[in-house]
Phi, psi and omega in degrees: 000132181283160177299322182297312181295326178295320179293322179297315179296321178298317179297317178298324179296317178297321181295319178295320178296317180297319179297320179296316179298322180297316178299317180298319184290323184267351185304314182303316180295319180295316180295320180299320182292327183265359180296144181296143178291147176276124184281141181211140175251133181233135180250126174253160199228003181203143177270079184204161182298342178294339184267005191295329188299310177299323178302311182295320178301317181291312184293334177277358179074023186279335174293315178297319178303326181263015173084022182241130171263096191257124176260130179262139171229148180265126178241115191285096177106144182297322180292323176296319179300319180294320178300316180294321177298311182296330179285349180083010182282330180224125188282336179223132181223158172255108185254213179168169180073202183271358186303316180299318181288316179299322180296318181290325176299329179272007178095005179286153181266085179224125182227127179281128180246342181215148174239111185270310172232121191244024176225157179274108187235094183222163166236147175261114182258131184225165179294156187301336183282350180265118185250336183214162184307321183298335179293346180282344184301125181084355179263160182259141173242147183256140172229167180289300177210153176296136182090356180275176176302313183297324178294311180298314182298319180297313182294320180298318181291318179298317179297322178299326181271003180079020178253135183271118177300141178074347179250294177285324183229104177297142179242124184249142171277124173229093178293170176114002179095164181301321178301324178295318180289326175297319177299324178295324176293314182295332179271359177081012179286326176223165182272337183183180178202156169273140185211168180230163174300149005275359183297327181299321179294317179296321179294320179297318179293333179278358176086016178278159181268153175248108183273338178209146177243172185310322182296337181287343181271356181093169184253009182296145172294154181202156179279069184291306183222073176274158169250132185224161177215185177260145177302323179299321179291322177300317180293321183283321188222056182302321182295326177295319177295323178297314178298318180299314181298316180299317179298316179297318178299320177291325177296321176299319179298317177298316179303318184280341187241349181233078188299308186295319176299315181298319179295323178296320180293316179300316179298320181296311186285331179268352180056048181239131179255359182282107184296325178297319180295318180293320178297317179298318179298314181298311183292327182292315186269343182308310183285345183259358174268115184282144176291334176246092191278062176297149173306140187280090184297318177296324177294321177295320178297322177297318179295318179298321178295320178296311182289333182295345178294335181237337186246111180301330180299324182292334183289334182253354182286152177254142183302326182297340181286347188251004185218156173238107184277350195295328185289315176290321181299321179299316179289325179291310182296329181284348183086004184298314184293312178301323181297326178300317185277331174293321179298324179295320180289000000 
């Protein structure tokens, strides 16, 4: 063998070794990228701007970015969402109202892990002939389901005005989302409904009256739009819940920093083409969606106080029993959430 051929073989050997080392070094990243996505089903519960964060998270590809193949299903009403969760049909849902807390008081496995909108933010929209609260006497109001946010808000407002729910003012369940209930008002089936943007803008353009605005419901915190799961699911698939939480936190960041994209997503899911309505929805909820979506402890206390009027268990229960703060806290303590917004600046 000549010296030249020996050098060539030596060089080829080094190149093969280098190539092998390169494969070894990049393999973990390559394998991670090609690893199968973890499947997850998520249930959302209302056709309203409060539900926008999961929509935006999905449309921005953030679940996939975090290793989740997430299927969305629509569950009409927060109380319905809790029922589906307890049945084990959907492991994570976006609920609302007192249903999550009431379920746990009865021994159900429901735990709040995120708080997306933590205040009661509604307007009471009524037919044009109703000018004052007393005009509601004997008239019907529509809610999504009993025990939902819309039900609680309606009853709270009537009591504030000295009107007895179900006695002075009948309350009817009309599933199908806020647009369906708005249609019921326009057709004269009911006198009104509590609603949120973008429906409020559409109602105003339709010539309906606003008998109450968000400030009339009080400023108390409330479990308006929590995301919850089962403790059993956390134990079985904690990493999936961790990935889900991280994706939602990133989705909130997109919502707060990418206005036009967010508005397109809201329009798509709500099937609304009215730009004024979509703009109102975005601007209305933007300041009340927290960048650090901890479970709303004050909101849970408000629910316990409400339920405590009839349920002795609620009077002695602690808010901490109904929530798991650890997932948001982990991201907060690591600096991940602050880092998202610092990067933007």
